[in-house]
C-alpha positions as CSV (number, residue, x, y, z in Angstrom):
1,X,96.7,83.0,107.7
2,X,98.0,84.4,104.4
3,X,101.2,85.9,105.7
4,X,102.1,82.8,107.7
5,X,101.5,80.6,104.6
6,X,103.7,82.9,102.5
7,X,106.6,82.6,105.0
8,X,106.3,78.9,105.3
9,X,106.3,77.9,101.6
10,X,108.7,80.5,100.0
11,X,111.7,78.7,101.5
12,X,111.3,76.1,98.8
13,X,111.2,78.6,95.9
14,X,114.0,80.1,93.9
15,X,113.5,83.6,92.6
16,X,115.0,85.2,89.5
17,X,112.5,88.0,88.9
18,X,112.8,91.4,87.3
19,X,110.1,94.1,87.4
20,X,109.2,94.7,83.7
21,X,105.9,94.9,81.8
22,X,104.7,91.7,80.2
23,X,101.7,90.6,78.1
24,X,99.1,88.0,78.8
25,X,96.7,86.7,76.2
26,X,93.0,86.9,77.1
27,X,91.2,85.5,74.0
28,X,92.3,87.6,71.1
29,X,93.5,90.5,73.3
30,X,97.0,90.9,74.7
31,X,96.8,92.7,78.0
32,X,100.0,94.3,79.3
33,X,100.6,94.0,83.0
34,X,103.3,95.2,85.4
35,X,103.9,94.9,89.1
36,X,104.1,98.1,91.1
37,X,107.5,99.7,91.9
38,X,109.3,97.7,94.6
39,X,107.5,94.5,93.7
40,X,108.4,91.5,91.4
41,X,106.0,89.2,89.7
42,X,106.6,85.5,90.5
43,X,104.1,83.7,88.1
44,X,106.8,82.8,85.6
45,X,108.5,80.6,88.2
46,X,105.8,77.9,87.6
47,X,106.3,76.7,91.2
48,X,103.4,74.5,92.3
49,X,103.9,75.7,95.9
50,X,103.7,79.3,95.0
51,X,100.8,78.7,92.7
52,X,98.9,77.0,95.5
53,X,99.7,79.9,97.8
54,X,98.5,82.6,95.4
55,X,95.3,80.5,94.9
56,X,94.5,81.1,98.6
57,X,94.0,84.8,97.8
58,X,91.3,84.5,95.2
59,X,88.4,82.4,94.0
60,X,88.9,79.3,91.9
61,X,86.7,81.0,89.3
62,X,89.4,83.5,88.6
63,X,92.6,83.1,86.5
64,X,95.7,84.4,88.2
65,X,97.7,86.7,85.9
66,X,100.2,88.2,88.4
67,X,101.4,87.4,91.9
68,X,104.1,89.8,93.2
69,X,106.2,90.0,96.3
70,X,108.4,92.9,97.4
71,X,111.9,93.2,96.0
72,X,113.2,93.2,99.6
73,X,111.6,89.8,100.2
74,X,113.1,88.4,97.0
75,X,116.6,89.7,98.0
76,X,116.3,88.4,101.5
77,X,115.3,85.0,100.2
78,X,118.2,84.9,97.8
79,X,120.7,85.7,100.6
80,X,119.2,83.3,103.0
81,X,117.6,85.9,105.2
82,X,114.2,85.7,106.8
83,X,111.5,87.3,104.7
84,X,108.6,89.3,106.0
85,X,105.9,88.5,103.4
86,X,103.8,91.4,104.7
87,X,103.0,93.1,101.4
88,X,102.0,91.4,98.2
89,X,100.0,92.0,95.0
90,X,97.6,90.0,92.9
91,X,96.0,90.5,89.5
92,X,93.3,88.1,88.2
93,X,90.5,87.9,85.6
94,X,87.2,86.0,85.7
95,X,87.7,82.7,83.9
96,X,84.2,82.9,82.4
97,X,85.0,86.2,80.8
98,X,88.7,85.9,79.8
99,X,88.0,85.1,76.2
100,X,84.9,87.3,75.9
101,X,84.8,91.0,75.0
102,X,83.3,92.5,78.1
103,X,80.7,95.2,77.4
104,X,80.0,98.1,79.7
105,X,76.8,96.5,80.8
106,X,78.6,93.2,81.7
107,X,81.2,95.2,83.6
108,X,78.5,97.1,85.5
109,X,76.9,93.8,86.5
110,X,80.2,92.4,87.6
111,X,80.9,95.5,89.7
112,X,77.4,95.5,91.2
113,X,77.6,91.8,92.2
114,X,81.1,92.4,93.7
115,X,80.0,95.4,95.8
116,X,76.9,93.7,96.9
117,X,78.9,90.9,98.4
118,X,81.0,93.3,100.5
119,X,78.2,94.4,102.8
120,X,77.8,97.9,104.3
121,X,80.7,100.3,104.8
122,X,81.8,100.5,108.4
123,X,82.5,103.7,110.3
124,X,85.8,103.3,112.3
125,X,87.8,106.2,113.6
126,X,90.4,103.8,115.1
127,X,90.8,100.9,112.7
128,X,92.9,98.9,115.1
129,X,90.4,99.0,117.9
130,X,87.6,98.3,115.5
131,X,89.3,95.2,114.0
132,X,90.2,93.9,117.4
133,X,86.5,93.4,118.1
134,X,85.7,91.7,114.8
135,X,85.5,88.0,114.2
136,X,88.8,86.5,112.9
137,X,88.7,86.3,109.1
138,X,85.7,88.6,108.5
139,X,86.4,91.1,105.7
140,X,85.1,94.6,106.5
141,X,84.5,97.3,104.0
142,X,86.4,100.4,105.2
143,X,86.1,102.8,102.3
144,X,85.1,103.2,98.6
145,X,88.2,104.7,97.0
146,X,86.9,105.2,93.4
147,X,83.8,104.6,91.4
148,X,84.1,105.5,87.7
149,X,82.6,103.9,84.6
150,X,85.7,101.7,84.0
151,X,87.3,101.7,87.5
152,X,85.9,100.7,90.9
153,X,88.2,100.4,93.9
154,X,87.5,99.6,97.6
155,X,89.5,99.3,100.8
156,X,88.9,96.4,103.2
157,X,90.5,95.1,106.4
158,X,90.3,91.9,108.4
159,X,91.4,90.5,111.8
160,X,93.9,87.6,111.2
161,X,94.8,84.9,113.7
162,X,98.1,85.3,115.6
163,X,101.1,84.3,113.4
164,X,103.4,82.0,115.4
165,X,107.0,82.8,114.7
166,X,106.4,85.8,112.6
167,X,109.3,88.3,112.8
168,X,108.6,91.4,115.0
169,X,105.6,89.8,116.6
170,X,105.2,87.3,119.4
171,X,102.6,84.6,118.8
172,X,100.1,86.3,121.1
173,X,100.0,89.5,119.1
174,X,96.8,89.9,117.0
175,X,97.4,90.6,113.3
176,X,95.4,92.8,111.0
177,X,95.4,92.8,107.2
178,X,94.4,95.8,105.0
179,X,93.8,95.3,101.3
180,X,92.3,97.0,98.3
181,X,90.3,95.5,95.4
182,X,90.1,97.3,92.1
183,X,88.0,96.2,89.2
184,X,89.1,97.5,85.8
185,X,87.7,97.4,82.3
186,X,90.8,97.3,80.1
187,X,90.7,96.8,76.3
188,X,87.4,94.9,76.6
189,X,88.6,92.7,79.4
190,X,87.7,92.7,83.1
191,X,90.7,92.7,85.5
192,X,90.9,92.7,89.3
193,X,93.9,94.1,91.0
194,X,94.5,93.5,94.8
195,X,97.1,94.9,97.1
196,X,97.7,93.6,100.6
197,X,99.6,94.9,103.6
198,X,99.8,93.9,107.3
199,X,98.2,96.8,109.1
200,X,99.9,98.5,112.1
201,X,98.6,102.0,111.7
202,X,97.3,104.7,109.4
203,X,100.5,104.9,107.5
204,X,99.9,101.4,106.1
205,X,96.5,102.5,104.7
206,X,98.0,105.6,103.2
207,X,100.6,103.5,101.5
208,X,98.0,101.0,100.3
209,X,95.7,103.7,98.9
210,X,98.6,105.4,97.1
211,X,100.1,102.3,95.5
212,X,96.6,101.1,94.5
213,X,96.0,104.3,92.6
214,X,99.4,104.4,90.9
215,X,99.2,100.7,89.9
216,X,95.7,101.1,88.5
217,X,96.8,104.2,86.5
218,X,99.9,102.4,85.2
219,X,97.9,99.4,84.0
220,X,95.5,101.7,82.1
221,X,98.5,103.6,80.6
222,X,100.2,100.4,79.4
223,X,97.0,99.3,77.7
224,X,96.0,102.6,75.9
């Protein structure tokens, strides 16, 4: 119940974030990261609550490099308004590879293992109807967005439990989450970018695919 967790813990966090590129050291390499337009990275806050929350989104075997919330959520929090926490971004790197120069073969193996764990792609003309019939919490592979030597990106979706008290929804309304996962080989380092949105209709997937593509391209540009 990622969105519910976000809404619950952020009330204890103070934000002072600005969207700007920043560098992280991975071994001898300095990798430049930036959150997508409309989002602000929150990792510099060093909030234990926020760190615990972002850890829910990824495996303990990954190091979290960026966890971003929308600018609107940040502004609403600062003015005491209720936040939505319906869209957020995450960038991580495998801990066992963060100080190692990753070869193309190693990256290919990482991609193959990641794709194998996703299962088969599903065929769903109506994503809402499809997800409504799926077990709660099961991640479904919806589409392969890109498969290139140094970039692989997929779209997934899952059926979330109802979110009691969430704005715009009553507690009986089912919730669906769409998200992308992008694996990048950047300056000899393996990165994973993830973008999330609560799903209400095709426009959310269109937004997700677009921002995933632009974010991936921007990270590559910053690290040329």
